[in-house]
N, C-alpha and C positions, 0 to 999 in steps of 0.2 A: 504493500499499499504506498503511496506516496505522499506523503505529509508536510506541509509545509508552517513553521511557527512563525507568529509574525508579534515580537516584544512591542508592546505598546500598541497593539491592535485595537484599543478602542479610541487612540489619541487623534490628533485633527488630520495627521496624514496617514495615518494605520490604518483607519478605518477603510480610506478606498484601496489600500493593497488588499484587505482582506476580502472585500467586495468584488473586485475582480480576479482576484484569484477560484475565487468561489465559483466564478463563471468557466473557467479553464478546465476543460477535457482531461487535460495530464495530470491534474491535482487529485487526490481522491478525499484528502480532508484537510481542512485549515483551522489551525488555532488561533483563535482571538486573543492573547494575553497579555493584560493589562493589570496594574496595580490597583485602577478602579473597577469593581467588579460591574458597575452599571454599564459603563462605557462599555467594558467588554461586551456586554449581555446586548447592550444596543448595536452594535457592530455586527454580532452575527444574526441578530433579530432583521437589521436591515439588509444584509444580503440574503436570506430568506435561503430555502432548501435545509438539508439536512448535513449539508457538506460542513458546516462551518461550529466549532465548539469553542464556547469563551471560557477561559481560564484566568484565575485569579495568581498573579502573580508580582514577584517585587524582584527585580533586578538585580539587587544587593544582596541578595539569596543565592550566591554560589550554586549550591547542592541543589535546591530546588528547580535552579535554570538546568542544569547538565540534565537532570534527570528530565525535565519536561522535553529538551532538545534531544536526547538519545532516540535514534531511529529516524531522525528526520530529514529529506533530502537536504534543504536547506531554512537557514534562518534570517529572515530581515527584520535588523533591529531598527526599530521607529521611535526608541524611547529616545528622550535627550541626550544629546550629543556626549556628554559628559560622563556617561556611562559607556561610552562605546568599547573602551578597555577592557572592562569587567565582563561584557559581552562576549567578545572575542575569545578572550580565557575560555569561559564556558564553554565555548564554539569546542577549541581545541579539546578540549576535554572529554565531552561527548563525541567529537569528530564528526564535524557536523559545517557544512561549507555556510559562508560569511556574507550578508553584506549590508549596509548602510545609506542614509541618505545625505551623509556630511559629517564634516568634524571640524568645521569653521578651521582651517591651516592648521592650526596647534595640535589639535587633537590628531590630525590626517597625518602629518607628520609623525609622530608616537609611534599610529597604527603602524606607518610601514616598517618601525623596528620590529615586528614581529614577524617579517618576511621570512626569515629562517625558518622562525620553529612553525609555521604554516607548511613551509615547503617541506619538510621534515617530516611532519603528518602527514603530507598529500595532499594536502586541502587547500580550497581558492578560497581566499578574503577579497570583498572587492568594497573597498571603502569610499562611499559619495555617488553612489548610484542611485541617484533621485533625479529631479527635475533638475535643479542647475544648485550645485554640481550633479554631474551625468549626463543628462540630454547635452550638454555644453561640451564636455570631455571628448565624448563620443565624437560630435561634430569638429568638435576641433581636428580629432585624427582624420576624419572624413576630409577634412578641407585641406589638409598637409600632405595627405598619403602620395600624392605626385610631385612635390616641388622637392625643387633640387637644394634649395637653403632656404629657412624661415627664420626674419627677421623681428617680429613683435606679431602679438597677438593680444589683443584688447578686448575682453568680453564686456558686453553692455547689457543689460536687464531692465528693461521698462513693464509697468504695469499701467491698469485704467480700469476704473468701475465704472460700468455705463447703467446699474440698476436705478431704474426711476425711483426717486426718492428713497434712496437705500439709506444704511445707517451712517453716521459719519465717521464712527470707528468701529472697527470690528478685527479681532485678531485669528486671523486663519493657519497661520504659524506659529510656531514656539515664541513666545512675548519673551520669553527668556532669553534667547539664540539672538534675537531681533537687537536687543538689549546691549548682548554681547558686542553685536557689530557695529552697535552708536558708542561705543566707551572703547573698543580694545584698538589700539594702530593698524592700520590696514597695511599689506603686505605687498608691495612692486617688487617684482624681478626685474633687474638693471645688470647685464654684464656680468653675469657669474655671481650676483651676491643680491641678498634681499636687502630693500630699505624700508624701514616701518616711517610710515607718514601718518600725519592726523586723521583720524575718523571723519568720514564724511568733508573728506579736502578733494580738490579738483572738478569742483563742479563742473557741469558740463550741459549744455542744451544739446539733447540727440535726438533725432526723427527718424522715429522706429517706423517699422510695418502698420498698417491700421489693423486693429484700432487703436494700437496706442498713441501714436504719431509722436508730437514732440514733447520730450519729457527732460525734466531736469536730472541728471544722475549725479552720483557723489562715487567716491573711492571709500569702500568697506571693507573688512575684513570677509575674507573666502576663501573655500578650499580649492579652486584651479590653480591659482599660480603656487599652490606648494607641490603639484604633482606634474604639471604640465612640462614645464622648466628641465627637470630630467627626464621625462619621455620623452620630449622631443631635441636633446642635448644634440641627438647626430644630425640634425638638422642646424645647428648654430642658432638656435633660437635665443634672442638676446635681452627680450624687453617682454614681460604679461603682468597685466594689471587686470582687476575686474572693478566695474561701476554697476550702481542699482540704482533707482528710484521710481516714484511714483505717489497716490496718495498715501498719506499717512506716515511717509518716513520722516516728515519735518515735526510731526507728532513724538514721534519715538525718540528724535533728536532731543527736543525737548524734555521731554522725560528724562534722558540719560543727564542732561545739563542739568536737571535739579536735583540730581542726585538718586532719582528714583530704581536707578539698576544698582546702586550698589548694596554690598550685601554686608556692610559693617553697621552693627546696628546702633541706633541712636534712642536716646531718652525720653519714651512719649509717658507723661505722667506716671512715673516711677516705673515703667513698664521698657524692657530692652527689645525692640523691634527692626527687624533688619528690612531697610527701605524697599528690596527687593521683593524679599516675601510677603511683604503687605501688599504691594502693587498685583503681585500674581494671583493673592487671594482677592483683592479686590475686583479685580477682572471676573476671576470665575465665579463671585458674587452675584456681578452683575449682569452677566451673561455676555460677556465680551468676548469669548473663546468661542470659536467655529460660529457655523449658522443656527439662529433660531430657528426650531420647527416651524415649517410652515412657509419661510420666506427664501426666494428665488435669487439667488445674488449672481447678476452678471458681468465677472469682472475677466478682465484677459490678459495676458503676460505674452510678453516677446521676447525673445532671445536674439541679439544680436552680436556675431561672433567675429570680428574683423581680423583677417590674414595678412601681413605683408610679407614677401618674399621672393624667392627668384626660381624660374623655371625654364631650361633651357638657355641661359644667359640673360633671359627678358625679366623684368619686374614684373610682379605678378601681385595684385588687389581683390582680396576675395572677401565676400559676407556668408558666412553660415548661419543662418535663419531657421527659427524656429517659434510658430504660433501656438501658446496653450492656451485650450477654453476651460471656461467651468462647466462643470456638471451638476446642472440645477434640478435633473430627475433624479439622483442621487443625495441632493441636499448637500453638494460639495462644491465651494468656490475653485477658482482656478488652481491656487495652492496647492488644495487638501486632493482636488483630483488627481492634478500631472505629477507632485511626488508621489503620490500612493501608486498609481498607475506605474510609474516606470519602477517602481520597485518590486511590482507584481510582475513586470515584463523581465526584470533580470531575474527573479527567481525562477519563471517559466523557462527561459531561456538555459539557466543550470540543470534545471531537471531534465529538459530536452538532450542537454550535452552539444547547444549550440555555444555558450561561453565555459570555456576549459580553459587549465591551467591550474598551476598550484602555488601559493603564497598568496603574499600582498598584493594583490594588481589593480591598479587603478583602471578606471571605465576605461581609457584611450590606450589602453594594454592590450585587454580581454576581452571586449566585446567588441563583435562584429559589426560594423555600422549599416550593412546593407540588410541584414534579417531584423537588427534592430529598428531601425526607421521604418519599417515595413509593419513591425508592431505598432511603433507609436503612431502612423496613420491609420492603423484599424482602427485606434483610439481616439482618433479626431485630430492628433497632435501632428501639426504639418510642418516637414521642413524643408531647406532647401540651400543650394551651395549656391551663390551669383559670383559671376558672370557664368558659370560653365554648366548649370544646372535649369531649367525654366521656375520661373519666380513662382513665389506662391500664387495662389485662385486670389483674387478679390475676394473682398474680406464680407461676410454676409453672417448674419445672427441665423443660428439654428429656428425653424419653423416652431417645433417643440420638442422635449424631450430634451436628451444630450448626445455626445457626437457619434455613437454608436446605434444609437435607440432606432 
């Protein structure tokens, strides 16, 4: 029996992985494992059918996680990135392949240090196989495959909310991770070394594909620059950086500037309270984590990866582009849907044997672009490499349902 375990399966993005895998004919059982039993049960209920089993788990309990993982075909780690190493250790003990949605640069670098142990165990671990990182990494590999030299890669990501009368503030990705991006220095790769630059620096107005359009983007800490320079070292990559922007990012920056991202306790009427813990509890209490029942969010996201290099002695500039939709019929926003289903695609391709290898391998080194992009398209995520491939089709809103409805 082919069983896939989704740790954090009741969370904002893990629920999308659970639901997508529940539709896979190659997976017999999906375990939606979460610290919150109600969220795990909800993910199983929304997926429908009898294939999904809800389990309560605390990833800090190594023995319990190992026991849950034993015999699984793959583990999809959708919990907070700060637990990535603990989950990888459990996978090594249980002898189960591993993938996650990203490690926010520094954690990713630490994960790569486990490469030798995964190789010795004959196991594969893929850090950062979600939307971004993930799709961004595979598209970078595809866009540079026929180049003789790569000078620079600049990854830009923008989003826009088209929901009529939608909520002003809503978190559809881990607010703790987002706050880290607002307060930790961004990392820019330049001529063989990393340079730490202030978060939210390098502001730039950029014209994305419809429906995002013109958006201000900023440098923030992200995982792609942690792996692409080494992966493309043979092509001479000299510059790599990440930028992002869209509605809500300035609010996040303001929250960070006010100190709401701090984990250092402050005195509140005689009680020691960590500002971040208070912020996360407040967001949960006010229902700002995920989409409220009955509300269809129509937000979209566009990735634009700019490659500059050389082919056959001539300069080349290319843009690898991906357009990500929401999934309102599943009650999922663009981030929840896109991150979740890419994790499901990764798990499915590991089960099929399409993704192979051993060790800790970033997506650009182990995920074949053609079958991966075909699975993205089947789920309504369009990709192209300009100017060599046809451009994305004109943007149009789905008449009803979701991308694969």
